[in-house]
Structures are given as structure tokens and as C-alpha cells.
C-alpha positions in Angstrom: 51.4 61.5 25.7 50.8 59.3 28.7 47.0 59.5 28.1 47.5 58.0 24.6 49.3 54.9 26.2 46.4 54.5 28.7 43.9 54.6 25.8 45.8 51.9 23.9 46.1 49.8 27.0 42.4 50.1 27.7 41.6 49.1 24.1 43.9 46.1 24.3 42.3 44.9 27.5 38.8 45.2 26.0 39.9 43.3 22.9 41.4 40.5 25.0 38.3 40.2 27.2 36.1 40.1 24.1 38.1 37.3 22.5 38.0 35.4 25.8 34.2 35.7 26.0 33.8 34.5 22.4 36.1 31.5 23.0 34.4 30.6 26.3 31.0 30.6 24.7 32.1 28.5 21.7 33.7 25.9 24.0 30.6 25.7 26.2 28.4 23.7 23.8 25.8 22.0 26.0 26.5 24.2 29.0 24.6 27.3 27.8 21.5 26.6 25.9 19.3 28.8 23.8 16.3 26.4 23.9 14.6 24.6 26.8 14.4 21.2 25.0 17.1 20.2 22.6 19.0 17.0 21.9 22.2 16.1 20.0 22.4 12.7 18.4 25.6 11.3 16.8 25.4 7.7 15.4 28.8 6.4 14.2 29.7 3.1 12.5 33.3 2.2 11.8 33.7 -0.8 9.4 36.9 -2.7 10.0 38.3 -5.6 8.0 36.6 -8.3 10.0 33.8 -6.5 11.9 31.9 -3.2 12.3 32.0 -1.2 15.5 29.1 1.2 16.2 28.0 3.6 18.8 25.3 6.2 19.3 25.9 9.3 21.4 22.8 11.1 22.8 23.2 14.4 24.7 20.6 16.7 26.2 21.9 20.2 25.1 18.7 22.0 26.3 18.2 23.9 29.5 15.6 21.5 31.0 15.5 17.8 31.5 14.3 15.6 28.7 11.7 13.0 29.7 10.6 9.7 28.0 13.8 9.6 25.8 13.5 6.6 23.4 16.2 5.4 21.0 15.0 3.5 18.0 17.9 1.8 16.2 15.6 0.4 13.5 14.9 -3.3 12.8 12.6 -3.3 15.8 15.4 -2.5 18.3 14.2 0.1 20.8 15.8 1.3 24.0 14.0 3.5 26.6 16.5 5.8 28.3 14.0 7.6 30.6 15.2 11.1 31.6 18.3 13.0 30.6 19.3 16.0 32.7 20.7 19.1 31.0 24.2 18.4 29.7 23.9 14.7 30.3 25.5 12.5 27.6 25.2 8.8 27.1 27.1 6.6 24.7 25.2 3.5 23.6 26.1 0.4 21.7 23.4 -0.8 19.1 22.5 -4.5 19.1 25.1 -6.5 17.1 22.6 -7.8 14.6 21.2 -4.4 13.7 21.5 -3.2 10.1 22.9 0.2 11.3 21.1 2.4 8.8 19.7 5.2 10.9 18.7 6.1 14.5 15.6 7.9 15.6 15.6 9.5 19.1 12.3 10.9 20.5 11.4 12.5 23.8 8.5 14.5 25.3 7.9 18.1 24.3 8.0 17.3 20.5 11.7 16.2 20.4 12.3 13.9 17.4 15.7 13.5 15.6 16.5 11.0 12.9 20.1 10.6 11.7 21.9 8.1 9.5 25.1 6.5 10.8 28.2 8.4 9.7 31.4 6.7 8.8 34.7 8.4 10.0 37.3 9.1 7.3 40.1 6.5 7.0 43.6 7.8 7.6 46.4 5.8 6.0 48.5 4.0 8.6 45.8 4.0 11.3 44.0 0.8 12.5 41.2 -0.3 10.2 42.5 1.8 7.3 
């Protein structure tokens, strides 16, 4: 009878540890990388009534440093970031006169990511809605 309780306690502990490991790995995006060279790019534009705010997030989610990182906002607007260490994230503001269509980020080792600007959903009652 006591050995059955020990069995259920051991199974419960193993399940709790397994869930903890899964949650830890899912929350560690950018900390543990499966590839040596990888980049995450998130361009965002938020049209308000009188103006448009925009930002571009660039993060090295690879295991090794990214060198010669270049952000091309389009319309001839280019920014040379240099090197991003693993896990490093930068948030950039595109030039105010840019058309904000898409962003292309390149780096050494064959890295090239092109993404259009995304527009966040508007929630009634919030600023800019």
C-alpha cells in the first residue's frame, strides 16, 4: 500500500519537472538557439489620427555573433549596425520621410530577411483607435 503512494508521488514529481522544462524552453526564445546564425526582424507601424509611429526591432537569436548587419528601410535609407552579439536586441526608428513599406536586414553568413511593416490591431477605447 505504501509503495503505491511512493509510485504516484514519483510519477507526479516527474510530470511537474517535465512541465517545468517545457515552459522554461518555450520562454527562453533567443537564449537557446538551434542555429549558429539567425535573426529576428519585427517592423511595426502604428497609424494614428495625425501621424504614424514606426519602429523596427532586430534581434540576434543565433548562437554566434552576427557581423556586418545592415538595415535597409527602403527609399534609399540604409543603416549599418555592425555586429550583434547573441541575444542582443536593438529597436530602431526609421527615418520620418520613409514610405514604410518593408524592411530588409542582411548580415554575413548568408543572413537576409525581408519583412513588410505590420499594423497592430486597434482596440476600441485605446489611444489611436
